[in-house]
C-alpha positions in Angstrom: 8.5 -7.1 16.9 8.0 -10.8 16.6 5.7 -11.7 19.4 4.2 -15.0 18.1 5.4 -18.6 18.4 3.3 -20.2 15.7 3.5 -19.2 12.1 0.8 -20.6 9.9 1.7 -20.7 6.2 -1.2 -20.6 3.8 -1.5 -22.9 0.8 -4.8 -23.0 -0.9 -4.1 -26.5 -2.3 -3.9 -28.0 1.2 -7.1 -26.8 2.7 -9.1 -30.1 2.3 -11.7 -28.5 0.0 -12.1 -25.3 2.0 -11.2 -21.9 0.7 -7.9 -20.5 2.0 -9.8 -17.6 3.6 -12.1 -20.0 5.4 -9.3 -22.2 6.6 -7.2 -19.3 7.8 -10.3 -17.8 9.4 -10.9 -20.9 11.4 -7.3 -21.0 12.5 -7.2 -17.4 13.6 -10.4 -17.6 15.5 -8.8 -20.5 17.3 -5.9 -18.3 18.3 -3.3 -18.2 15.5 -1.7 -14.8 15.6 0.6 -14.9 12.5 -0.2 -16.2 9.0 1.6 -16.0 5.6 0.0 -15.8 2.2 2.3 -18.0 0.2 0.6 -18.5 -3.2 3.7 -18.1 -5.3 2.0 -19.2 -8.5 -0.5 -16.3 -8.6 -0.1 -13.2 -10.7 -0.2 -9.9 -8.7 -3.9 -9.1 -9.4 -5.0 -12.6 -8.3 -2.7 -12.5 -5.2 -4.1 -9.1 -4.3 -7.7 -10.3 -4.6 -6.9 -13.4 -2.5 -5.1 -11.4 0.2 -8.0 -9.0 0.4 -10.4 -11.9 0.7 -8.4 -13.3 3.5 -8.3 -10.0 5.3 -12.1 -9.7 5.0 -12.5 -13.1 6.5 -10.2 -12.3 9.3 -11.9 -9.0 10.1 -11.2 -7.7 13.5 -8.9 -10.6 14.4 -6.0 -8.8 12.8 -3.2 -11.4 13.0 0.2 -10.5 11.7 -0.3 -11.1 8.0 2.7 -11.5 5.8 2.8 -11.9 2.0 5.4 -14.1 0.3 7.7 -12.2 -2.0 5.2 -9.7 -3.5 6.1 -6.3 -2.0 3.4 -4.6 -4.2 0.6 -6.7 -2.7 2.0 -6.4 0.8 2.0 -2.6 0.5 -1.4 -2.4 -1.1 -3.0 -4.5 1.6 -1.0 -2.8 4.4 0.2 -6.2 5.4 2.1 -6.6 8.6 5.1 -8.2 6.9 6.7 -9.8 3.9 8.4 -13.2 3.6 11.3 -13.5 1.3 12.7 -16.7 -0.2 16.3 -17.6 0.6 17.4 -16.6 -2.9 15.0 -13.6 -3.2 15.4 -9.9 -2.9 17.9 -8.7 -0.4 16.3 -7.7 2.9 17.8 -4.2 2.8 16.1 -3.5 -0.5 12.8 -4.8 0.7 13.1 -2.7 3.8 13.8 0.4 1.8 10.7 -0.2 -0.4 8.3 -0.9 2.4 6.7 1.2 5.2 8.5 1.5 8.5 7.8 -1.1 11.0 6.9 -3.9 8.7 8.3 -7.3 9.6 10.6 -9.1 7.1 11.0 -12.8 7.3 13.4 -15.0 5.3 13.3 -18.6 4.4 16.6 -20.4 5.2 17.8 -23.9 4.6 21.1 -23.9 6.3 23.1 -22.2 9.1 25.0 -19.9 6.7 21.8 -18.6 5.1 20.3 -18.0 8.6 23.3 -16.0 9.6 23.2 -14.0 6.3 19.5 -13.2 6.8 20.2 -11.8 10.2 23.2 -9.8 8.9 20.9 -8.3 6.2 18.4 -7.2 8.8 15.7 -9.9 8.7 13.4 -9.9 11.7 13.0 -13.6 11.8 13.7 -16.7 9.7 12.0 -20.0 9.0 14.5 -22.9 8.9 13.9 -26.2 7.2 12.9 -28.7 6.2 13.6 -30.1 9.6 11.7 -33.3 8.9 10.8 -35.1 5.7 7.7 -33.5 4.1 6.4 -33.5 0.5 5.8 -29.8 0.5 9.5 -29.1 1.0 11.0 -31.9 -1.1 12.4 -29.4 -3.5 14.6 -27.8 -0.8 16.8 -30.8 -0.3 17.0 -33.5 2.3 15.7 -32.9 5.9 18.1 -30.8 7.9 17.1 -32.6 11.1 17.2 -31.4 14.7 21.0 -31.1 14.6 20.8 -28.7 11.6 18.1 -26.7 13.4 20.2 -26.5 16.5 23.2 -25.2 14.6 21.2 -22.6 12.8 19.3 -21.4 15.9 22.6 -21.2 17.8 24.2 -19.1 15.2 21.7 -16.2 15.2 19.9 -14.0 17.8 16.7 -13.4 15.8 13.7 -15.8 16.1 14.0 -19.1 14.2 10.8 -21.0 13.2 11.2 -24.7 12.5 9.5 -25.7 9.3 8.9 -28.9 7.4 7.1 -31.9 8.8 6.6 -30.2 12.1 3.7 -31.6 14.2 2.6 -30.9 17.7 4.4 -34.1 18.8 7.6 -32.8 17.2 7.4 -29.3 18.6 9.1 -29.9 21.9 12.2 -31.3 20.1 12.3 -28.2 17.9 12.1 -25.8 20.9 14.8 -27.8 22.8 17.0 -27.4 19.7 16.7 -23.6 20.1 13.8 -22.7 17.8 11.7 -19.7 19.0 8.6 -21.4 17.5 7.4 -23.5 14.7 5.7 -23.0 11.3 3.3 -25.3 9.6 1.0 -25.8 6.6 -0.8 -29.1 6.3 -0.5 -29.9 10.0 -3.3 -27.3 10.4 -4.8 -26.5 7.1 -5.3 -30.1 5.9 -6.9 -31.3 9.2 -10.6 -32.1 9.5 -10.8 -30.0 12.7 -8.7 -26.9 12.3 -9.4 -25.4 15.7 -8.4 -28.7 17.4 -5.2 -28.8 15.4 -4.4 -25.3 16.5 -5.1 -26.2 20.2 -2.6 -29.0 20.0 0.1 -26.7 18.7 -0.8 -24.1 21.4 -0.4 -26.8 24.1 2.9 -28.0 22.7 4.3 -24.4 22.4 2.9 -23.1 25.6 1.1 -20.3 23.7 0.7 -19.2 20.1 
C-alpha cells in the first residue's frame, strides 16, 4: 500500500559532500517515509553494500526503501519495494520474482506509459520530467503540468510528479492530479536537509 506523499530518490553524487547514507538519514529523521536507492552505475556487490549501509543508518526509522532495477539486491536486503525504469523488466515478471507484498514502482514519461504501468500491475508511478532539470535531461523535454494532468487523469494508481519539483511547485502538481511528488537535489543538495524536508511537508500537507 502506498501511504506516502513524498518520495525521496537517492543519488550519491548530489549529496553536497555528504555520504548518501548520512543524507538519507537526515531526511528520514526529519520525517521522510519513502526513499529509493537509485545508483544505476553500481555493480550488484557495491549496490548491496551501499543499500545495507543506508539501512544501518536508518535503523529503527524503517521508511519504505525501494531499490532501482536490481531485484537481487532488493530481495537480499528485504527492501520494501523495487523501482523499474520505463523500459525495464515487465512488472509482472518482477512481481513473480519477489516476495509477496513488495511495492513496485515504474518510471514513466508519458500518459501511455503510465497507463501501461497500471495495466501491468505497478503500485505507483513517477511521472516526468514535469519541469526542466539537468538530472532528467536525457528523458526528453519537460512534460509540463498539462502532461502531468493527462497522465494522472488516465490512471487510478498514485502518480508522483518528478523533475524540477520544488516546494513552491508542489501545489501545482497536486492540483494537476499528482498524489505526491518525488525529488532528488531539492532535498539532498540543500545545506539544511531537515529544513528542505519541512518545506515539502508543509507544501504537501504531510509526507
